[in-house]
C-alpha positions as CSV (number, residue, x, y, z in Angstrom):
1,M,-28.9,6.0,-2.1
2,F,-25.9,7.2,-4.1
3,C,-23.8,5.4,-6.8
4,S,-21.0,3.4,-5.0
5,I,-18.5,4.8,-7.6
6,C,-19.1,8.4,-8.5
7,K,-21.0,9.2,-5.2
8,K,-23.0,11.8,-7.1
9,T,-25.8,10.1,-8.9
10,T,-28.9,9.2,-6.8
11,V,-29.9,5.4,-7.6
12,N,-33.4,4.1,-6.8
13,F,-35.1,0.8,-6.5
14,S,-38.7,0.4,-7.4
15,N,-40.8,-2.2,-5.6
16,N,-41.5,-4.2,-8.7
17,Y,-38.1,-3.6,-10.4
18,G,-39.8,-1.4,-13.0
19,S,-38.6,1.5,-15.0
20,D,-36.7,3.2,-12.2
21,Y,-34.6,0.1,-11.7
22,A,-33.9,-0.3,-15.4
23,Q,-32.8,3.2,-15.9
24,N,-31.1,4.1,-12.7
25,I,-29.1,1.3,-11.3
26,R,-26.9,-1.6,-12.2
27,V,-25.5,-4.3,-9.9
28,R,-22.1,-6.0,-10.6
29,D,-20.7,-8.4,-7.9
30,G,-22.7,-6.6,-5.2
31,V,-21.7,-3.1,-6.2
32,V,-24.6,-0.8,-6.9
33,V,-23.8,1.9,-9.6
34,C,-25.5,4.2,-11.9
35,N,-25.7,3.5,-15.6
36,S,-22.9,5.9,-16.4
37,C,-20.4,4.1,-14.1
38,Y,-21.5,0.6,-15.0
39,K,-19.4,0.4,-18.0
40,E,-16.2,1.2,-16.1
41,V,-16.9,-1.3,-13.4
42,N,-17.8,-4.0,-15.9
43,N,-14.6,-3.5,-17.9
44,I,-12.5,-3.9,-14.7
45,M,-14.4,-6.9,-13.4
46,N,-14.4,-8.7,-16.7
47,L,-10.5,-8.2,-16.8
48,I,-10.2,-9.4,-13.3
49,Y,-12.3,-12.6,-13.8
50,K,-11.2,-13.3,-17.4
51,D,-10.3,-17.1,-17.9
52,K,-11.8,-17.9,-14.5
53,K,-15.5,-18.3,-15.3
54,D,-15.3,-21.9,-16.4
55,R,-12.6,-23.0,-14.0
56,S,-13.3,-25.7,-11.6
57,I,-11.3,-27.8,-9.2
58,S,-11.5,-31.5,-9.2
59,Y,-9.0,-34.1,-8.0
60,P,-8.7,-37.9,-8.2
61,E,-9.4,-39.6,-5.0
62,D,-5.8,-40.9,-4.6
63,T,-4.2,-37.4,-4.8
64,D,-3.3,-35.0,-1.9
65,W,-6.3,-32.8,-2.7
66,G,-5.8,-30.4,0.2
67,K,-2.2,-29.4,-0.9
68,R,-3.3,-29.2,-4.6
69,W,-6.3,-27.0,-3.5
70,I,-4.0,-24.6,-1.6
71,E,-1.6,-24.4,-4.6
72,E,-4.6,-23.6,-6.9
73,M,-5.9,-20.9,-4.5
74,M,-2.4,-19.3,-4.4
75,K,-2.1,-19.5,-8.2
76,E,-5.5,-17.7,-8.7
77,R,-4.3,-15.0,-6.2
78,D,-1.2,-14.5,-8.3
79,D,-3.2,-14.4,-11.5
80,F,-5.6,-11.9,-9.9
81,L,-2.7,-9.6,-8.7
82,G,-1.1,-10.0,-12.2
83,D,-4.1,-8.8,-13.9
84,L,-4.3,-5.8,-11.6
85,A,-0.6,-5.1,-12.1
86,V,-1.2,-4.9,-15.9
87,T,-4.1,-2.5,-15.5
88,F,-2.0,-0.3,-13.3
89,R,1.2,-0.4,-15.6
90,E,-0.7,0.0,-18.9
91,G,-3.6,2.1,-17.7
92,V,-6.2,-0.2,-19.1
93,H,-9.7,1.3,-18.6
94,S,-8.3,3.9,-16.3
95,D,-11.0,6.4,-15.1
96,I,-9.3,8.5,-12.5
97,Q,-6.2,10.7,-12.3
98,V,-4.2,10.7,-9.0
99,K,-2.2,13.9,-8.5
100,P,1.1,13.9,-6.7
101,G,2.6,17.1,-5.1
102,S,4.9,17.5,-8.2
103,G,5.0,15.9,-11.7
104,L,2.3,14.4,-13.9
105,A,-0.9,12.8,-12.7
106,I,-0.9,8.9,-12.7
107,P,-4.0,7.1,-14.2
108,A,-5.8,4.7,-11.8
109,H,-9.3,3.2,-11.3
110,K,-12.4,4.5,-9.3
111,F,-13.1,0.8,-8.6
112,M,-9.8,0.5,-6.7
113,L,-9.5,3.8,-5.1
114,R,-13.3,4.7,-4.7
115,L,-12.7,8.5,-4.7
116,H,-10.6,11.2,-6.5
117,L,-7.5,11.7,-4.4
118,S,-4.8,14.5,-4.4
119,L,-1.9,13.2,-2.4
120,S,0.4,16.4,-2.3
121,E,2.9,14.8,0.2
122,F,4.1,12.6,-2.7
123,N,6.2,13.5,-5.8
124,H,5.4,11.7,-9.0
125,E,7.9,8.7,-8.5
126,E,6.8,8.2,-4.8
127,L,3.1,8.2,-5.7
128,K,3.6,5.7,-8.6
129,T,5.5,3.5,-6.1
130,F,2.8,3.8,-3.5
131,L,0.0,2.9,-6.0
132,E,2.0,0.0,-7.3
133,F,2.0,-1.5,-3.9
134,L,-1.7,-1.0,-3.6
135,Y,-2.2,-2.9,-6.8
136,R,0.4,-5.6,-6.3
137,G,0.9,-6.0,-2.6
138,N,4.7,-6.0,-2.9
139,L,7.6,-4.0,-4.2
140,A,11.0,-4.6,-5.7
141,K,13.7,-4.2,-3.1
142,E,15.2,-1.3,-5.0
143,K,12.0,0.6,-5.1
144,F,11.4,0.1,-1.5
145,E,14.9,1.3,-0.5
146,K,14.5,4.4,-2.6
147,H,11.1,5.4,-1.1
148,F,11.0,3.7,2.2
149,F,10.5,7.0,4.2
150,S,7.4,8.3,2.2
151,L,5.9,4.7,2.0
152,S,6.2,4.3,5.8
153,I,4.6,7.7,6.5
154,A,1.9,6.9,4.1
155,A,1.2,3.5,5.5
156,D,0.6,5.1,8.9
157,K,-1.3,8.1,7.7
158,Y,-3.8,6.2,5.6
159,V,-3.8,3.2,8.0
160,I,-2.8,0.4,5.5
161,P,-2.0,-2.5,7.8
162,H,-0.3,-4.7,5.0
163,L,1.9,-1.8,4.0
164,Q,2.7,-0.9,7.6
165,K,3.8,-4.6,8.2
166,F,5.7,-4.7,5.0
167,C,7.6,-1.5,5.8
168,E,8.4,-2.5,9.4
169,Q,9.8,-5.9,8.2
170,Q,11.9,-4.4,5.4
171,L,13.3,-1.7,7.6
172,L,14.2,-4.2,10.3
173,N,16.0,-6.4,7.8
174,S,18.0,-3.6,6.3
175,L,19.0,-1.4,9.3
176,D,22.6,-0.1,9.0
177,S,24.7,3.1,9.4
178,T,23.1,4.6,6.2
179,N,19.5,4.5,7.4
180,A,19.4,4.2,11.1
181,L,18.7,7.9,11.7
182,K,16.0,8.0,9.1
183,V,14.3,4.9,10.6
184,L,14.5,6.5,14.0
185,E,12.6,9.5,12.5
186,I,10.0,7.3,11.0
187,S,9.5,5.4,14.4
188,E,8.8,8.7,16.1
189,L,6.4,9.8,13.3
190,C,4.6,6.6,13.2
191,S,4.8,5.9,17.1
192,N,6.4,2.5,16.3
193,E,8.3,1.4,19.4
194,T,9.7,-1.8,17.6
195,L,11.4,0.4,14.9
196,K,12.6,2.9,17.5
197,L,14.3,0.3,19.7
198,A,16.0,-1.4,16.7
199,A,17.0,2.0,15.2
200,L,18.7,3.1,18.5
201,R,20.5,-0.2,18.9
202,S,21.8,0.3,15.3
203,I,23.0,3.8,16.1
204,L,25.0,2.5,19.0
205,Q,26.4,-0.3,16.9
206,Y,27.5,2.1,14.0
207,K,28.1,5.2,16.1
208,N,31.5,6.0,14.5
209,E,30.2,6.0,11.0
210,I,26.8,7.8,11.8
211,F,28.3,10.6,14.0
212,T,30.8,11.5,11.4
213,S,28.3,11.4,8.5
214,P,27.3,14.7,6.8
215,Y,23.6,14.0,7.6
216,F,24.1,13.7,11.4
217,E,24.5,17.4,12.0
218,E,21.3,18.2,10.1
219,F,19.5,15.4,12.0
220,A,20.5,16.8,15.3
221,K,19.3,20.3,14.5
222,Q,15.9,19.1,13.3
223,N,15.4,16.4,16.0
224,P,16.6,17.6,19.4
225,H,14.1,15.3,21.1
226,L,15.5,12.3,19.3
227,M,19.0,13.3,20.2
228,V,17.9,13.0,23.9
229,D,16.7,9.4,23.2
230,I,20.2,8.7,21.7
231,K,22.0,10.1,24.7
232,R,19.8,8.1,27.0
233,A,20.7,4.9,25.0
234,F,24.3,5.6,25.4
235,M,23.9,6.2,29.2
236,T,22.0,2.9,29.8
237,P,24.2,-0.1,30.5
238,P,23.9,-2.7,27.6
239,S,22.9,-5.5,30.0
240,D,19.9,-3.4,31.3
241,K,19.1,-1.6,28.1
242,K,15.3,-0.7,27.9
243,I,15.0,2.0,25.4
């Protein structure tokens, strides 16, 4: 079998865990790796599990132990994500470079990404935002609003359910005259009927602002099929509207 990280080095078990085992494989938290990759994995795992090895949960009999257990689990999750966020932001023990379509490569970790990627559809800032979400599971509102188009397309392309749900919810909550056409494009590219229906309703609601905006003419030229959908939406009586 091959090393789980580099995918290049063949690792072998011997029947009695003899010399082959000692020289060729190392196991950390169920991950089988070659000796050359073990140090990288060990550094990351030690960072993730720091301060948790001796932690135990014990509550007096007269306390609401169920509630406190949930709170403790949530705190550990936050601590875990916080450690990962630091490794991403500061490049701690980074062992891989992820290349955007333009700009500098961004340091990351094989342990997280499992393979060397070249994501040419992103520019540098978009890729950094995408990786930040993978490490943290969340994004600041300002970052999402700036990169919502590329994030939504990436979530669909790479089948990342949490990011797909995150993008959909954020877009539904922020639909207005400034982004309705873009959201309609996203809905088409990602085959998302929920976003499509919401975007068309928003276009009807803000039709005066949208149809006089500088972007509308460019949108109409590039998306004639979506213009057909918009026209159909106008022709359907509001009480019977099924877009």
